[in-house]
PyMOL Python script that loads the backbone (N, CA, C, O; Angstrom):
from pymol import cmd

cmd.read_pdbstr("""\
ATOM      1  N   UNK A   1      13.569  -6.541 -19.455  1.00  0.00           N
ATOM      2  CA  UNK A   1      14.248  -5.803 -18.412  1.00  0.00           C
ATOM      3  C   UNK A   1      13.341  -4.709 -17.847  1.00  0.00           C
ATOM      4  O   UNK A   1      13.241  -4.522 -16.635  1.00  0.00           O
ATOM      5  N   UNK A   2      12.687  -3.999 -18.757  1.00  0.00           N
ATOM      6  CA  UNK A   2      11.790  -2.931 -18.317  1.00  0.00           C
ATOM      7  C   UNK A   2      10.606  -3.491 -17.540  1.00  0.00           C
ATOM      8  O   UNK A   2      10.131  -2.879 -16.583  1.00  0.00           O
ATOM      9  N   UNK A   3      10.133  -4.668 -17.964  1.00  0.00           N
ATOM     10  CA  UNK A   3       9.011  -5.308 -17.262  1.00  0.00           C
ATOM     11  C   UNK A   3       9.406  -5.655 -15.831  1.00  0.00           C
ATOM     12  O   UNK A   3       8.623  -5.455 -14.903  1.00  0.00           O
ATOM     13  N   UNK A   4      10.614  -6.174 -15.653  1.00  0.00           N
ATOM     14  CA  UNK A   4      11.070  -6.544 -14.313  1.00  0.00           C
ATOM     15  C   UNK A   4      11.239  -5.320 -13.417  1.00  0.00           C
ATOM     16  O   UNK A   4      10.891  -5.360 -12.237  1.00  0.00           O
ATOM     17  N   UNK A   5      11.768  -4.236 -13.972  1.00  0.00           N
ATOM     18  CA  UNK A   5      11.945  -3.021 -13.182  1.00  0.00           C
ATOM     19  C   UNK A   5      10.600  -2.407 -12.787  1.00  0.00           C
ATOM     20  O   UNK A   5      10.428  -1.953 -11.656  1.00  0.00           O
ATOM     21  N   UNK A   6       9.662  -2.396 -13.713  1.00  0.00           N
ATOM     22  CA  UNK A   6       8.349  -1.837 -13.391  1.00  0.00           C
ATOM     23  C   UNK A   6       7.612  -2.725 -12.388  1.00  0.00           C
ATOM     24  O   UNK A   6       6.887  -2.221 -11.531  1.00  0.00           O
ATOM     25  N   UNK A   7       7.792  -4.041 -12.490  1.00  0.00           N
ATOM     26  CA  UNK A   7       7.188  -4.955 -11.531  1.00  0.00           C
ATOM     27  C   UNK A   7       7.776  -4.752 -10.143  1.00  0.00           C
ATOM     28  O   UNK A   7       7.043  -4.738  -9.154  1.00  0.00           O
ATOM     29  N   UNK A   8       9.089  -4.595 -10.062  1.00  0.00           N
ATOM     30  CA  UNK A   8       9.744  -4.355  -8.774  1.00  0.00           C
ATOM     31  C   UNK A   8       9.297  -3.018  -8.176  1.00  0.00           C
ATOM     32  O   UNK A   8       9.046  -2.928  -6.974  1.00  0.00           O
ATOM     33  N   UNK A   9       9.199  -2.000  -9.000  1.00  0.00           N
ATOM     34  CA  UNK A   9       8.757  -0.689  -8.512  1.00  0.00           C
ATOM     35  C   UNK A   9       7.316  -0.747  -8.014  1.00  0.00           C
ATOM     36  O   UNK A   9       6.983  -0.139  -6.997  1.00  0.00           O
ATOM     37  N   UNK A  10       6.470  -1.472  -8.724  1.00  0.00           N
ATOM     38  CA  UNK A  10       5.074  -1.601  -8.298  1.00  0.00           C
ATOM     39  C   UNK A  10       4.975  -2.348  -6.977  1.00  0.00           C
ATOM     40  O   UNK A  10       4.175  -1.981  -6.116  1.00  0.00           O
ATOM     41  N   UNK A  11       5.774  -3.386  -6.810  1.00  0.00           N
ATOM     42  CA  UNK A  11       5.729  -4.157  -5.569  1.00  0.00           C
ATOM     43  C   UNK A  11       6.268  -3.356  -4.387  1.00  0.00           C
ATOM     44  O   UNK A  11       5.747  -3.460  -3.276  1.00  0.00           O
ATOM     45  N   UNK A  12       7.297  -2.566  -4.618  1.00  0.00           N
ATOM     46  CA  UNK A  12       7.818  -1.708  -3.547  1.00  0.00           C
ATOM     47  C   UNK A  12       6.768  -0.676  -3.159  1.00  0.00           C
ATOM     48  O   UNK A  12       6.576  -0.395  -1.976  1.00  0.00           O
ATOM     49  N   UNK A  13       6.089  -0.112  -4.155  1.00  0.00           N
ATOM     50  CA  UNK A  13       5.028   0.852  -3.868  1.00  0.00           C
ATOM     51  C   UNK A  13       3.900   0.210  -3.076  1.00  0.00           C
ATOM     52  O   UNK A  13       3.385   0.809  -2.133  1.00  0.00           O
ATOM     53  N   UNK A  14       3.511  -1.011  -3.454  1.00  0.00           N
ATOM     54  CA  UNK A  14       2.449  -1.715  -2.735  1.00  0.00           C
ATOM     55  C   UNK A  14       2.860  -1.987  -1.296  1.00  0.00           C
ATOM     56  O   UNK A  14       2.063  -1.806  -0.377  1.00  0.00           O
ATOM     57  N   UNK A  15       4.103  -2.422  -1.096  1.00  0.00           N
ATOM     58  CA  UNK A  15       4.593  -2.690   0.255  1.00  0.00           C
ATOM     59  C   UNK A  15       4.552  -1.438   1.120  1.00  0.00           C
ATOM     60  O   UNK A  15       4.070  -1.475   2.253  1.00  0.00           O
ATOM     61  N   UNK A  16       5.055  -0.337   0.588  1.00  0.00           N
ATOM     62  CA  UNK A  16       5.092   0.911   1.349  1.00  0.00           C
ATOM     63  C   UNK A  16       3.678   1.420   1.628  1.00  0.00           C
ATOM     64  O   UNK A  16       3.399   1.918   2.719  1.00  0.00           O
ATOM     65  N   UNK A  17       2.793   1.295   0.648  1.00  0.00           N
ATOM     66  CA  UNK A  17       1.418   1.758   0.836  1.00  0.00           C
ATOM     67  C   UNK A  17       0.713   0.946   1.918  1.00  0.00           C
ATOM     68  O   UNK A  17       0.049   1.514   2.785  1.00  0.00           O
ATOM     69  N   UNK A  18       0.850  -0.374   1.874  1.00  0.00           N
ATOM     70  CA  UNK A  18       0.186  -1.221   2.872  1.00  0.00           C
ATOM     71  C   UNK A  18       0.778  -0.974   4.255  1.00  0.00           C
ATOM     72  O   UNK A  18       0.041  -0.923   5.240  1.00  0.00           O
ATOM     73  N   UNK A  19       2.094  -0.821   4.342  1.00  0.00           N
ATOM     74  CA  UNK A  19       2.723  -0.548   5.634  1.00  0.00           C
ATOM     75  C   UNK A  19       2.264   0.799   6.182  1.00  0.00           C
ATOM     76  O   UNK A  19       2.012   0.927   7.380  1.00  0.00           O
ATOM     77  N   UNK A  20       2.156   1.798   5.318  1.00  0.00           N
ATOM     78  CA  UNK A  20       1.689   3.109   5.757  1.00  0.00           C
ATOM     79  C   UNK A  20       0.245   3.081   6.228  1.00  0.00           C
ATOM     80  O   UNK A  20      -0.100   3.696   7.237  1.00  0.00           O
ATOM     81  N   UNK A  21      -0.595   2.366   5.495  1.00  0.00           N
ATOM     82  CA  UNK A  21      -2.000   2.244   5.898  1.00  0.00           C
ATOM     83  C   UNK A  21      -2.109   1.525   7.237  1.00  0.00           C
ATOM     84  O   UNK A  21      -2.876   1.935   8.108  1.00  0.00           O
ATOM     85  N   UNK A  22      -1.339   0.453   7.396  1.00  0.00           N
ATOM     86  CA  UNK A  22      -1.378  -0.298   8.654  1.00  0.00           C
ATOM     87  C   UNK A  22      -0.867   0.541   9.829  1.00  0.00           C
ATOM     88  O   UNK A  22      -1.382   0.421  10.942  1.00  0.00           O
ATOM     89  N   UNK A  23       0.132   1.381   9.594  1.00  0.00           N
ATOM     90  CA  UNK A  23       0.625   2.254  10.662  1.00  0.00           C
ATOM     91  C   UNK A  23      -0.448   3.240  11.105  1.00  0.00           C
ATOM     92  O   UNK A  23      -0.545   3.564  12.289  1.00  0.00           O
ATOM     93  N   UNK A  24      -1.259   3.722  10.154  1.00  0.00           N
ATOM     94  CA  UNK A  24      -2.334   4.653  10.499  1.00  0.00           C
ATOM     95  C   UNK A  24      -3.511   3.943  11.173  1.00  0.00           C
ATOM     96  O   UNK A  24      -4.172   4.523  12.034  1.00  0.00           O
ATOM     97  N   UNK A  25      -3.777   2.691  10.785  1.00  0.00           N
ATOM     98  CA  UNK A  25      -4.944   1.969  11.282  1.00  0.00           C
ATOM     99  C   UNK A  25      -4.715   1.391  12.675  1.00  0.00           C
ATOM    100  O   UNK A  25      -5.628   1.385  13.501  1.00  0.00           O
ATOM    101  N   UNK A  26      -3.507   0.906  12.942  1.00  0.00           N
ATOM    102  CA  UNK A  26      -3.211   0.273  14.235  1.00  0.00           C
ATOM    103  C   UNK A  26      -3.271   1.324  15.348  1.00  0.00           C
ATOM    104  O   UNK A  26      -2.707   2.410  15.214  1.00  0.00           O
ATOM    105  N   UNK A  27      -3.957   0.994  16.443  1.00  0.00           N
ATOM    106  CA  UNK A  27      -4.029   1.958  17.549  1.00  0.00           C
ATOM    107  C   UNK A  27      -2.685   2.045  18.281  1.00  0.00           C
ATOM    108  O   UNK A  27      -1.978   1.049  18.432  1.00  0.00           O
ATOM    109  N   UNK A  28      -2.359   3.229  18.718  1.00  0.00           N
ATOM    110  CA  UNK A  28      -1.089   3.441  19.411  1.00  0.00           C
ATOM    111  C   UNK A  28      -1.247   3.273  20.892  1.00  0.00           C
ATOM    112  O   UNK A  28      -2.379   3.197  21.370  1.00  0.00           O
ATOM    113  N   UNK A  29      -0.213   3.213  21.621  1.00  0.00           N
ATOM    114  CA  UNK A  29       1.195   3.181  21.223  1.00  0.00           C
ATOM    115  C   UNK A  29       1.569   1.806  20.686  1.00  0.00           C
ATOM    116  O   UNK A  29       1.116   0.776  21.186  1.00  0.00           O
ATOM    117  N   UNK A  30       2.407   1.820  19.653  1.00  0.00           N
ATOM    118  CA  UNK A  30       2.776   0.582  18.991  1.00  0.00           C
ATOM    119  C   UNK A  30       3.938  -0.096  19.708  1.00  0.00           C
ATOM    120  O   UNK A  30       4.892   0.556  20.130  1.00  0.00           O
ATOM    121  N   UNK A  31       3.840  -1.402  19.836  1.00  0.00           N
ATOM    122  CA  UNK A  31       4.916  -2.200  20.429  1.00  0.00           C
ATOM    123  C   UNK A  31       5.702  -2.868  19.300  1.00  0.00           C
ATOM    124  O   UNK A  31       5.357  -2.742  18.125  1.00  0.00           O
ATOM    125  N   UNK A  32       6.758  -3.576  19.677  1.00  0.00           N
ATOM    126  CA  UNK A  32       7.574  -4.266  18.683  1.00  0.00           C
ATOM    127  C   UNK A  32       6.766  -5.314  17.921  1.00  0.00           C
ATOM    128  O   UNK A  32       6.961  -5.500  16.719  1.00  0.00           O
ATOM    129  N   UNK A  33       5.870  -5.990  18.610  1.00  0.00           N
ATOM    130  CA  UNK A  33       5.063  -7.013  17.942  1.00  0.00           C
ATOM    131  C   UNK A  33       4.094  -6.393  16.933  1.00  0.00           C
ATOM    132  O   UNK A  33       3.757  -7.030  15.936  1.00  0.00           O
ATOM    133  N   UNK A  34       3.647  -5.169  17.176  1.00  0.00           N
ATOM    134  CA  UNK A  34       2.776  -4.493  16.218  1.00  0.00           C
ATOM    135  C   UNK A  34       3.521  -4.204  14.921  1.00  0.00           C
ATOM    136  O   UNK A  34       2.964  -4.365  13.835  1.00  0.00           O
ATOM    137  N   UNK A  35       4.779  -3.779  15.028  1.00  0.00           N
ATOM    138  CA  UNK A  35       5.585  -3.545  13.835  1.00  0.00           C
ATOM    139  C   UNK A  35       5.843  -4.849  13.086  1.00  0.00           C
ATOM    140  O   UNK A  35       5.908  -4.858  11.857  1.00  0.00           O
ATOM    141  N   UNK A  36       5.990  -5.943  13.816  1.00  0.00           N
ATOM    142  CA  UNK A  36       6.166  -7.253  13.195  1.00  0.00           C
ATOM    143  C   UNK A  36       4.916  -7.639  12.402  1.00  0.00           C
ATOM    144  O   UNK A  36       5.017  -8.150  11.286  1.00  0.00           O
ATOM    145  N   UNK A  37       3.751  -7.395  12.977  1.00  0.00           N
ATOM    146  CA  UNK A  37       2.488  -7.692  12.281  1.00  0.00           C
ATOM    147  C   UNK A  37       2.344  -6.809  11.047  1.00  0.00           C
ATOM    148  O   UNK A  37       1.920  -7.290   9.997  1.00  0.00           O
ATOM    149  N   UNK A  38       2.684  -5.548  11.151  1.00  0.00           N
ATOM    150  CA  UNK A  38       2.584  -4.629  10.015  1.00  0.00           C
ATOM    151  C   UNK A  38       3.493  -5.086   8.878  1.00  0.00           C
ATOM    152  O   UNK A  38       3.077  -5.106   7.719  1.00  0.00           O
ATOM    153  N   UNK A  39       4.719  -5.449   9.202  1.00  0.00           N
ATOM    154  CA  UNK A  39       5.644  -5.929   8.175  1.00  0.00           C
ATOM    155  C   UNK A  39       5.198  -7.232   7.556  1.00  0.00           C
ATOM    156  O   UNK A  39       5.363  -7.446   6.355  1.00  0.00           O
ATOM    157  N   UNK A  40       4.633  -8.104   8.372  1.00  0.00           N
ATOM    158  CA  UNK A  40       4.157  -9.394   7.859  1.00  0.00           C
ATOM    159  C   UNK A  40       2.984  -9.209   6.907  1.00  0.00           C
ATOM    160  O   UNK A  40       2.944  -9.823   5.841  1.00  0.00           O
ATOM    161  N   UNK A  41       2.037  -8.372   7.284  1.00  0.00           N
ATOM    162  CA  UNK A  41       0.869  -8.139   6.417  1.00  0.00           C
ATOM    163  C   UNK A  41       1.311  -7.471   5.113  1.00  0.00           C
ATOM    164  O   UNK A  41       0.838  -7.842   4.039  1.00  0.00           O
ATOM    165  N   UNK A  42       2.202  -6.502   5.195  1.00  0.00           N
ATOM    166  CA  UNK A  42       2.678  -5.827   3.979  1.00  0.00           C
ATOM    167  C   UNK A  42       3.424  -6.798   3.071  1.00  0.00           C
ATOM    168  O   UNK A  42       3.283  -6.733   1.850  1.00  0.00           O
ATOM    169  N   UNK A  43       4.207  -7.689   3.646  1.00  0.00           N
ATOM    170  CA  UNK A  43       4.926  -8.679   2.854  1.00  0.00           C
ATOM    171  C   UNK A  43       3.972  -9.660   2.189  1.00  0.00           C
ATOM    172  O   UNK A  43       4.143 -10.002   1.019  1.00  0.00           O
ATOM    173  N   UNK A  44       2.966 -10.112   2.934  1.00  0.00           N
ATOM    174  CA  UNK A  44       2.004 -11.054   2.368  1.00  0.00           C
ATOM    175  C   UNK A  44       1.204 -10.428   1.221  1.00  0.00           C
ATOM    176  O   UNK A  44       0.971 -11.079   0.202  1.00  0.00           O
ATOM    177  N   UNK A  45       0.794  -9.200   1.378  1.00  0.00           N
ATOM    178  CA  UNK A  45       0.043  -8.525   0.316  1.00  0.00           C
ATOM    179  C   UNK A  45       0.934  -8.320  -0.910  1.00  0.00           C
ATOM    180  O   UNK A  45       0.479  -8.484  -2.042  1.00  0.00           O
ATOM    181  N   UNK A  46       2.197  -7.965  -0.691  1.00  0.00           N
ATOM    182  CA  UNK A  46       3.121  -7.781  -1.809  1.00  0.00           C
ATOM    183  C   UNK A  46       3.369  -9.091  -2.554  1.00  0.00           C
ATOM    184  O   UNK A  46       3.412  -9.105  -3.784  1.00  0.00           O
ATOM    185  N   UNK A  47       3.531 -10.184  -1.823  1.00  0.00           N
ATOM    186  CA  UNK A  47       3.733 -11.482  -2.472  1.00  0.00           C
ATOM    187  C   UNK A  47       2.490 -11.935  -3.222  1.00  0.00           C
ATOM    188  O   UNK A  47       2.596 -12.526  -4.297  1.00  0.00           O
ATOM    189  N   UNK A  48       1.315 -11.665  -2.669  1.00  0.00           N
ATOM    190  CA  UNK A  48       0.072 -11.985  -3.372  1.00  0.00           C
ATOM    191  C   UNK A  48      -0.054 -11.162  -4.645  1.00  0.00           C
ATOM    192  O   UNK A  48      -0.483 -11.675  -5.679  1.00  0.00           O
ATOM    193  N   UNK A  49       0.316  -9.889  -4.576  1.00  0.00           N
ATOM    194  CA  UNK A  49       0.275  -9.043  -5.768  1.00  0.00           C
ATOM    195  C   UNK A  49       1.280  -9.527  -6.815  1.00  0.00           C
ATOM    196  O   UNK A  49       0.984  -9.513  -8.009  1.00  0.00           O
ATOM    197  N   UNK A  50       2.463  -9.953  -6.374  1.00  0.00           N
ATOM    198  CA  UNK A  50       3.451 -10.493  -7.301  1.00  0.00           C
ATOM    199  C   UNK A  50       2.913 -11.731  -8.000  1.00  0.00           C
ATOM    200  O   UNK A  50       3.037 -11.865  -9.217  1.00  0.00           O
ATOM    201  N   UNK A  51       2.325 -12.625  -7.242  1.00  0.00           N
ATOM    202  CA  UNK A  51       1.758 -13.840  -7.804  1.00  0.00           C
ATOM    203  C   UNK A  51       0.680 -13.517  -8.830  1.00  0.00           C
ATOM    204  O   UNK A  51       0.688 -14.054  -9.938  1.00  0.00           O
ATOM    205  N   UNK A  52      -0.239 -12.645  -8.464  1.00  0.00           N
ATOM    206  CA  UNK A  52      -1.335 -12.307  -9.379  1.00  0.00           C
ATOM    207  C   UNK A  52      -0.842 -11.602 -10.632  1.00  0.00           C
ATOM    208  O   UNK A  52      -1.340 -11.860 -11.727  1.00  0.00           O
ATOM    209  N   UNK A  53       0.130 -10.718 -10.480  1.00  0.00           N
ATOM    210  CA  UNK A  53       0.673 -10.027 -11.649  1.00  0.00           C
ATOM    211  C   UNK A  53       1.408 -10.983 -12.575  1.00  0.00           C
ATOM    212  O   UNK A  53       1.286 -10.873 -13.795  1.00  0.00           O
ATOM    213  N   UNK A  54       2.158 -11.906 -12.025  1.00  0.00           N
ATOM    214  CA  UNK A  54       2.873 -12.859 -12.868  1.00  0.00           C
ATOM    215  C   UNK A  54       1.924 -13.820 -13.569  1.00  0.00           C
ATOM    216  O   UNK A  54       2.156 -14.186 -14.721  1.00  0.00           O
ATOM    217  N   UNK A  55       0.863 -14.230 -12.893  1.00  0.00           N
ATOM    218  CA  UNK A  55      -0.094 -15.143 -13.515  1.00  0.00           C
ATOM    219  C   UNK A  55      -0.878 -14.434 -14.620  1.00  0.00           C
ATOM    220  O   UNK A  55      -1.100 -15.008 -15.686  1.00  0.00           O
ATOM    221  N   UNK A  56      -1.291 -13.208 -14.378  1.00  0.00           N
ATOM    222  CA  UNK A  56      -2.115 -12.513 -15.373  1.00  0.00           C
ATOM    223  C   UNK A  56      -1.304 -12.007 -16.558  1.00  0.00           C
ATOM    224  O   UNK A  56      -1.850 -11.884 -17.654  1.00  0.00           O
ATOM    225  N   UNK A  57      -0.031 -11.711 -16.379  1.00  0.00           N
ATOM    226  CA  UNK A  57       0.758 -11.154 -17.479  1.00  0.00           C
ATOM    227  C   UNK A  57       1.663 -12.181 -18.140  1.00  0.00           C
ATOM    228  O   UNK A  57       2.470 -11.826 -18.999  1.00  0.00           O
ATOM    229  N   UNK A  58       1.545 -13.442 -17.759  1.00  0.00           N
ATOM    230  CA  UNK A  58       2.441 -14.440 -18.347  1.00  0.00           C
ATOM    231  C   UNK A  58       2.098 -14.730 -19.801  1.00  0.00           C
ATOM    232  O   UNK A  58       2.977 -15.117 -20.570  1.00  0.00           O
ATOM    233  N   UNK A  59       0.853 -14.555 -20.191  1.00  0.00           N
ATOM    234  CA  UNK A  59       0.448 -14.769 -21.566  1.00  0.00           C
ATOM    235  C   UNK A  59       0.243 -16.220 -21.923  1.00  0.00           C
ATOM    236  O   UNK A  59       0.092 -16.546 -23.100  1.00  0.00           O
ATOM    237  N   UNK A  60       0.234 -17.093 -20.949  1.00  0.00           N
ATOM    238  CA  UNK A  60       0.030 -18.512 -21.223  1.00  0.00           C
ATOM    239  C   UNK A  60      -1.459 -18.835 -21.168  1.00  0.00           C
ATOM    240  O   UNK A  60      -2.299 -17.944 -21.040  1.00  0.00           O
ATOM    241  N   UNK A  61      -1.762 -20.103 -21.266  1.00  0.00           N
ATOM    242  CA  UNK A  61      -3.155 -20.536 -21.268  1.00  0.00           C
ATOM    243  C   UNK A  61      -3.818 -20.231 -19.932  1.00  0.00           C
ATOM    244  O   UNK A  61      -3.148 -19.965 -18.934  1.00  0.00           O
ATOM    245  N   UNK A  62      -5.129 -20.274 -19.932  1.00  0.00           N
ATOM    246  CA  UNK A  62      -5.864 -19.933 -18.719  1.00  0.00           C
ATOM    247  C   UNK A  62      -5.710 -20.977 -17.626  1.00  0.00           C
ATOM    248  O   UNK A  62      -5.851 -20.660 -16.445  1.00  0.00           O
ATOM    249  N   UNK A  63      -5.423 -22.215 -18.003  1.00  0.00           N
ATOM    250  CA  UNK A  63      -5.236 -23.257 -16.987  1.00  0.00           C
ATOM    251  C   UNK A  63      -3.742 -23.394 -16.686  1.00  0.00           C
ATOM    252  O   UNK A  63      -3.097 -24.354 -17.107  1.00  0.00           O
ATOM    253  N   UNK A  64      -3.217 -22.444 -15.972  1.00  0.00           N
ATOM    254  CA  UNK A  64      -1.778 -22.354 -15.737  1.00  0.00           C
ATOM    255  C   UNK A  64      -1.288 -23.407 -14.745  1.00  0.00           C
ATOM    256  O   UNK A  64      -0.102 -23.735 -14.746  1.00  0.00           O
ATOM    257  N   UNK A  65      -2.161 -23.940 -13.908  1.00  0.00           N
ATOM    258  CA  UNK A  65      -1.741 -24.863 -12.861  1.00  0.00           C
ATOM    259  C   UNK A  65      -1.858 -26.325 -13.260  1.00  0.00           C
ATOM    260  O   UNK A  65      -1.401 -27.199 -12.524  1.00  0.00           O
ATOM    261  N   UNK A  66      -2.450 -26.604 -14.393  1.00  0.00           N
ATOM    262  CA  UNK A  66      -2.663 -27.973 -14.812  1.00  0.00           C
ATOM    263  C   UNK A  66      -2.067 -28.214 -16.183  1.00  0.00           C
ATOM    264  O   UNK A  66      -2.133 -27.362 -17.069  1.00  0.00           O
ATOM    265  N   UNK A  67      -1.484 -29.397 -16.342  1.00  0.00           N
ATOM    266  CA  UNK A  67      -0.960 -29.798 -17.644  1.00  0.00           C
ATOM    267  C   UNK A  67      -1.717 -31.044 -18.097  1.00  0.00           C
ATOM    268  O   UNK A  67      -2.047 -31.918 -17.294  1.00  0.00           O
ATOM    269  N   UNK A  68      -1.975 -31.102 -19.361  1.00  0.00           N
ATOM    270  CA  UNK A  68      -2.611 -32.292 -19.910  1.00  0.00           C
ATOM    271  C   UNK A  68      -1.545 -33.357 -20.130  1.00  0.00           C
ATOM    272  O   UNK A  68      -0.449 -33.073 -20.615  1.00  0.00           O
ATOM    273  N   UNK A  69      -1.878 -34.547 -19.776  1.00  0.00           N
ATOM    274  CA  UNK A  69      -0.977 -35.668 -20.027  1.00  0.00           C
ATOM    275  C   UNK A  69      -1.043 -36.050 -21.491  1.00  0.00           C
ATOM    276  O   UNK A  69      -2.097 -35.996 -22.124  1.00  0.00           O
ATOM    277  N   UNK A  70       0.091 -36.432 -22.003  1.00  0.00           N
ATOM    278  CA  UNK A  70       0.082 -36.951 -23.363  1.00  0.00           C
ATOM    279  C   UNK A  70      -0.367 -38.397 -23.351  1.00  0.00           C
ATOM    280  O   UNK A  70       0.043 -39.183 -22.496  1.00  0.00           O
ATOM    281  N   UNK A  71      -1.203 -38.735 -24.296  1.00  0.00           N
ATOM    282  CA  UNK A  71      -1.730 -40.099 -24.363  1.00  0.00           C
ATOM    283  C   UNK A  71      -0.763 -41.028 -25.047  1.00  0.00           C
ATOM    284  O   UNK A  71      -1.046 -42.217 -25.190  1.00  0.00           O
TER     285      UNK A  71
END
""", "prot")
cmd.dss("prot")
cmd.show_as("cartoon", "prot")
cmd.util.cbc("prot")
cmd.orient("prot")
């Protein structure tokens, strides 16, 4: 339970940080499509971070994407 809460908090922090950085980096004045791009990039980075965190902390074998067939 604690792992899930800390993972959710980390992902929310990553989303807010990326959105804030993108708001500062994008030249103004911002249009509606600029906000759409900012939200999309922040979402993609958050999902990538979720994927990487789940793969690295799962504790399974290093070849997580492949299974050996039984003979």
